C-alpha positions as CSV (number, residue, x, y, z in Angstrom):
1,X,0.0,0.0,0.0
2,X,1.6,3.2,-1.1
3,X,-0.9,5.2,1.0
4,X,-3.2,4.5,3.9
5,X,-6.9,4.1,3.0
6,X,-9.0,7.2,3.3
7,X,-11.9,6.4,5.6
8,X,-14.9,8.6,5.7
9,X,-15.6,7.6,9.2
10,X,-13.2,9.4,11.5
11,X,-15.1,10.0,14.7
12,X,-13.8,7.0,16.5
13,X,-10.2,7.7,17.3
14,X,-7.5,5.4,18.8
15,X,-5.2,7.3,21.2
16,X,-2.1,6.0,23.0
17,X,0.7,7.4,25.0
18,X,4.0,5.4,24.5
19,X,7.0,6.0,26.7
20,X,10.5,5.1,25.5
21,X,12.9,4.7,28.4
22,X,16.0,4.6,26.1
23,X,15.2,8.0,24.5
24,X,13.4,9.3,27.6
25,X,10.3,10.6,25.9
26,X,6.5,10.2,25.9
27,X,5.0,10.0,22.5
28,X,1.3,10.5,22.0
29,X,-0.3,8.8,19.0
30,X,-3.8,9.5,17.5
31,X,-5.3,7.9,14.4
32,X,-8.5,6.4,13.2
33,X,-9.8,3.2,14.7
34,X,-11.2,2.5,11.2
35,X,-7.6,2.1,10.1
36,X,-6.8,-0.3,12.9
37,X,-9.9,-2.3,12.1
38,X,-8.8,-2.5,8.5
39,X,-5.4,-3.7,9.5
40,X,-6.8,-6.4,11.9
41,X,-9.0,-7.8,9.1
42,X,-6.2,-7.6,6.5
43,X,-5.5,-11.1,5.1
44,X,-2.2,-12.5,6.4
45,X,0.4,-12.5,3.6
46,X,4.1,-12.2,3.0
47,X,5.7,-9.9,5.6
48,X,7.4,-7.5,3.0
49,X,3.8,-6.3,2.2
50,X,3.7,-4.9,5.7
51,X,7.2,-3.6,5.6
52,X,6.6,-1.7,2.4
53,X,3.2,-0.3,3.4
54,X,3.1,3.5,3.9
55,X,2.0,4.3,7.5
56,X,-0.6,6.8,8.5
57,X,0.9,10.3,7.9
58,X,-0.1,11.7,11.3
59,X,1.3,8.7,13.0
60,X,4.6,8.7,11.1
61,X,5.1,12.5,11.5
62,X,4.5,12.3,15.3
63,X,6.9,9.3,15.7
64,X,9.7,10.6,13.5
65,X,9.6,14.2,14.8
66,X,9.7,12.9,18.4
67,X,12.6,10.5,17.7
68,X,14.5,13.1,15.6
69,X,14.9,15.4,18.6
70,X,16.3,12.7,20.7
71,X,19.1,11.6,18.3
72,X,20.0,15.1,17.3
73,X,23.8,15.6,17.3
74,X,24.6,11.9,17.1
75,X,26.4,10.4,14.1
76,X,24.6,7.7,12.0
77,X,26.2,4.8,13.9
78,X,25.3,6.3,17.3
79,X,21.8,7.1,16.2
80,X,21.3,3.6,14.7
81,X,22.6,2.1,18.0
82,X,20.1,4.2,20.0
83,X,17.2,3.1,17.8
84,X,18.2,-0.5,18.1
85,X,18.4,-0.2,21.9
86,X,14.9,1.4,21.9
87,X,13.5,-1.6,19.9
88,X,15.1,-4.0,22.4
89,X,14.0,-2.4,25.6
90,X,10.9,-0.3,25.0
91,X,8.7,-3.1,23.7
92,X,7.6,-6.3,25.4
93,X,8.1,-9.5,23.5
94,X,5.6,-12.3,22.9
95,X,5.1,-14.6,19.9
96,X,1.9,-14.3,17.9
97,X,0.9,-17.8,19.0
98,X,1.2,-16.7,22.7
99,X,-0.6,-13.4,22.1
100,X,-3.2,-14.3,19.4
101,X,-3.2,-18.0,19.0
102,X,-2.2,-17.6,15.3
103,X,0.4,-15.8,13.2
104,X,-0.2,-12.1,12.7
105,X,2.3,-9.7,11.2
106,X,1.9,-6.0,12.3
107,X,1.7,-2.9,10.2
108,X,3.8,-0.2,11.8
109,X,1.0,1.4,13.7
110,X,-0.1,-1.9,15.2
111,X,3.1,-2.0,17.3
112,X,1.6,0.7,19.5
113,X,-1.9,-0.8,19.6
114,X,-1.0,-4.2,21.2
115,X,0.8,-4.9,24.4
116,X,3.4,-7.2,22.7
117,X,5.2,-7.7,19.4
118,X,7.7,-10.2,18.0
119,X,10.7,-10.3,15.7
120,X,9.0,-9.5,12.3
121,X,6.9,-6.7,13.8
122,X,10.0,-5.1,15.3
123,X,11.9,-5.6,12.1
124,X,9.2,-3.8,10.1
125,X,9.0,-0.9,12.5
126,X,12.8,-0.6,12.9
127,X,13.3,-0.6,9.1
128,X,10.7,2.1,8.6
129,X,12.3,4.3,11.3
130,X,15.9,3.8,10.0
131,X,14.9,4.5,6.4
132,X,12.8,7.5,7.2
133,X,14.8,9.1,9.9
134,X,18.4,8.3,9.0
135,X,18.0,7.9,5.3
136,X,19.8,4.5,5.3
137,X,19.0,1.5,3.1
138,X,17.7,-1.5,5.0
139,X,17.0,-5.1,4.0
140,X,15.1,-7.7,5.9
141,X,16.6,-11.1,6.5
142,X,14.0,-13.9,6.7
143,X,14.9,-17.2,8.3
144,X,12.6,-20.2,8.8
145,X,11.8,-19.1,12.3
146,X,13.2,-15.6,12.6
147,X,13.3,-12.1,10.9
148,X,15.9,-9.4,11.4
149,X,17.4,-6.5,9.5
150,X,20.6,-5.4,7.9
151,X,21.6,-1.8,7.4
152,X,24.0,-0.1,5.0
153,X,25.8,2.2,7.4
154,X,29.3,3.7,7.2
155,X,31.6,3.7,10.2
156,X,31.1,0.1,11.2
157,X,34.1,-2.2,10.6
158,X,33.3,-5.5,12.3
159,X,30.4,-7.9,12.7
160,X,28.1,-9.9,10.6
161,X,26.9,-8.3,7.3
162,X,25.3,-9.1,4.0
163,X,27.3,-8.1,0.9
164,X,25.0,-6.8,-1.8
165,X,26.7,-5.4,-5.0
166,X,29.8,-4.4,-3.0
167,X,27.8,-2.7,-0.2
168,X,27.9,-4.0,3.3
169,X,24.6,-4.3,5.1
170,X,25.4,-4.9,8.8
171,X,22.9,-7.1,10.7
172,X,20.7,-5.2,13.2
173,X,18.4,-7.4,15.1
174,X,15.6,-5.5,16.8
175,X,14.5,-8.6,18.8
176,X,18.0,-9.8,19.9
177,X,18.1,-7.9,23.2
178,X,21.5,-6.5,24.0
179,X,22.9,-7.1,20.5
180,X,24.8,-4.3,18.9
181,X,25.2,-3.5,15.2
182,X,26.7,-6.6,13.5
183,X,25.5,-9.1,16.1
184,X,23.1,-11.9,15.2
185,X,21.6,-14.8,17.2
186,X,22.0,-17.0,14.2
187,X,25.3,-18.9,13.8
188,X,27.6,-17.2,11.3
189,X,27.4,-20.1,8.8
190,X,23.6,-20.1,8.6
191,X,22.3,-18.2,5.7
192,X,18.7,-16.8,5.6
193,X,16.1,-18.6,3.7
194,X,15.1,-15.4,2.0
195,X,16.3,-11.8,1.9
196,X,13.5,-9.4,1.4
197,X,14.0,-5.8,0.2
198,X,12.7,-2.7,1.7
199,X,14.5,-0.6,-0.9
200,X,13.6,-1.5,-4.5
201,X,17.1,-1.2,-6.0
202,X,18.8,-3.5,-3.4
203,X,19.2,-7.2,-4.5
204,X,20.4,-10.0,-2.2
205,X,23.8,-11.6,-2.6
206,X,25.2,-13.5,0.4
207,X,26.2,-13.3,4.0
208,X,29.8,-12.6,5.0
209,X,31.5,-12.7,8.4
210,X,34.5,-10.6,9.1
């Protein structure tokens, strides 16, 4: 979806105050319940559909403006590290089976609607924030039972990365608590089953370990 659906009904509004301990901020979100109802009834499909969907403009502006002020003055590596820590510490983890009894991938906004999220939900939100706020290219790494991200960022010289057309995309796992840039819970010799793009011009190649 290149734009969120325009619903005529806008009286019923979802509101939520979200606190991030890492960035020390309270962020207030407000958007239509119609949108959330649409998301909850959306047929479950391949997770890149959710990652490439354009979030609600009011939601994304509020989120990005709030986070932007908190990483001002940091270089890209420092800012990326802070966002990664935020994903690790400011969300509670629970699998879809535990929370819903079935597999459910979140659109970005849904991470702030429910009490818990899991690896693919965090990867989708993290990739959106990094692409939109830092202007960095991100790819999603899909394993049989896990999803994480890799980011093309300068200033990193060690860790696990994916080599795509001569560019190094360093693994950033939003669900691997305590992991820094370049760390992955997967053994170094295990390759992902799929590498999904969140930037159209990036094509997968292979995984390298320094």
